[in-house]
C-alpha positions in Angstrom: -11.3 20.5 15.3 -8.3 21.3 17.2 -7.0 24.7 15.9 -6.6 26.3 19.2 -3.7 24.6 21.1 -2.3 26.2 24.3 -1.2 29.8 24.3 1.7 30.3 22.1 3.9 32.7 24.3 5.7 34.1 21.1 7.2 30.7 20.1 7.9 30.2 16.4 9.8 27.5 14.5 11.7 27.8 11.2 11.0 24.9 8.9 13.0 24.1 5.7 10.5 24.5 2.7 13.0 23.7 -0.1 15.6 25.5 -2.2 15.4 28.7 -4.3 16.6 28.5 -7.9 19.9 30.0 -6.6 20.3 27.1 -4.4 19.7 29.0 -1.1 17.6 27.3 1.4 14.0 28.6 1.8 12.4 28.4 5.2 8.9 29.1 6.6 8.3 30.4 10.0 5.3 29.0 11.9 3.7 29.6 15.2 4.3 26.7 17.6 4.2 25.6 21.2 7.4 24.0 22.8 6.5 20.6 24.2 10.1 19.4 24.8 13.7 20.2 24.2 13.4 20.0 20.4 9.8 19.0 20.2 7.1 21.6 19.1 3.3 21.4 18.4 2.7 23.3 15.2 0.0 26.0 15.8 -0.7 27.0 12.2 -0.7 24.9 9.0 2.1 25.8 6.6 1.7 27.3 3.2 5.0 26.3 1.6 6.3 23.4 3.8 5.1 19.9 3.0 4.6 17.2 5.5 2.8 18.7 8.5 -0.4 20.5 9.7 -1.5 22.4 12.7 -1.6 20.2 15.8 1.3 17.9 14.7 4.2 17.5 17.0 7.6 17.9 15.2 11.2 17.4 16.2 13.0 20.3 14.5 16.7 20.6 13.8 18.7 23.8 13.7 18.7 23.9 9.9 14.8 23.5 9.7 14.6 19.9 8.8 11.8 18.1 10.9 10.3 14.8 11.7 6.7 14.3 12.6 6.7 12.7 16.0 2.9 12.6 16.5 0.2 13.4 14.0 -2.5 15.9 15.1 -6.1 15.8 14.2 -5.8 18.2 11.1 -5.2 17.9 7.4 -3.4 20.8 5.7 -4.5 21.8 2.1 -2.5 24.2 0.2 -3.5 26.0 -3.1 -2.0 28.4 -5.5 -2.6 29.8 -8.9 -0.3 30.9 -11.7 -1.8 34.4 -11.3 -2.8 36.2 -8.3 -5.9 34.7 -6.6 -8.7 37.1 -6.0 -10.4 38.3 -2.8 -13.7 36.9 -4.1 -12.3 33.5 -4.7 -10.6 33.4 -1.2 -13.9 34.6 0.4 -15.8 31.7 -1.5 -13.3 29.1 -0.3 -13.4 30.5 3.3 -17.2 30.2 3.3 -17.1 26.6 1.9 -14.4 25.5 4.3 -16.2 26.9 7.2 -19.2 24.6 6.5 -16.7 21.9 7.2 -15.6 23.3 10.5 -12.2 24.3 8.9 -10.2 27.5 8.8 -8.8 29.2 5.6 -5.7 31.5 5.7 -3.6 33.4 3.1 -1.0 36.2 3.1 -2.3 39.6 2.0 -1.0 39.2 -1.5 -2.9 35.9 -1.8 0.0 34.2 -3.6 -1.3 31.0 -1.8 -4.0 29.7 0.4 -3.9 27.3 3.4 -6.8 25.4 4.6 -6.9 23.5 7.9 -9.6 20.9 8.4 -10.1 18.1 10.9 -9.2 14.7 9.7 -12.6 13.4 10.9 -14.3 15.4 8.1 -12.9 12.9 5.7 -10.8 13.3 2.5 -13.9 13.0 0.1 -15.7 15.9 1.7 -12.5 18.0 1.5 -11.7 17.0 -2.0 -15.5 17.8 -3.0 -15.1 21.4 -1.6 -11.7 21.9 -3.0 -12.5 20.7 -6.5 -15.7 22.7 -6.7 -13.8 25.9 -5.6 -10.9 25.2 -8.1 -13.4 24.5 -11.1 -14.3 28.2 -11.0 -10.8 29.6 -11.2 -8.3 29.5 -14.1 -5.0 27.9 -13.6 -5.4 27.1 -9.8 -4.1 23.9 -8.2 -4.6 22.4 -4.7 -3.0 19.6 -2.9 -2.8 18.0 0.6 0.2 19.4 2.3 0.7 16.6 4.7 0.9 13.5 2.7 0.5 10.8 5.5 -2.5 9.4 3.8 -3.1 7.4 0.7 -4.9 8.7 -2.5 -5.2 12.4 -1.2 -4.1 14.6 -3.9 -5.8 16.7 -6.6 
């Protein structure tokens, strides 16, 4: 799995995640490595932005819109619940994903969870882990955050 690209040297990119109810743009800031004038290799999978994962090379505009120029070796899985997720459920998912060679991250308030797993693991194996985890939690949903593959949603 390629989760550890070249040292970041403090580079971050700001990607458009959508719009708030007020109509204001919502952005997510991600670690990245510059690989060209407007090209960046994403170093961490996003928790709100759809369409990319760690390892992808993006062309990013000033307003945060982006185009995937080159797909990396990872899939991004995002999960959230209507209520707050627990530390116990996060630990269970982290353990299960580690058996796939993946990485699980979340902000301190656990309002969402991000999983990064190598594409080579295969969608069925990822779906099995995510479905088993979600089955034990009320009102939690998960989805593939980079939709570059067919039939990959929960």
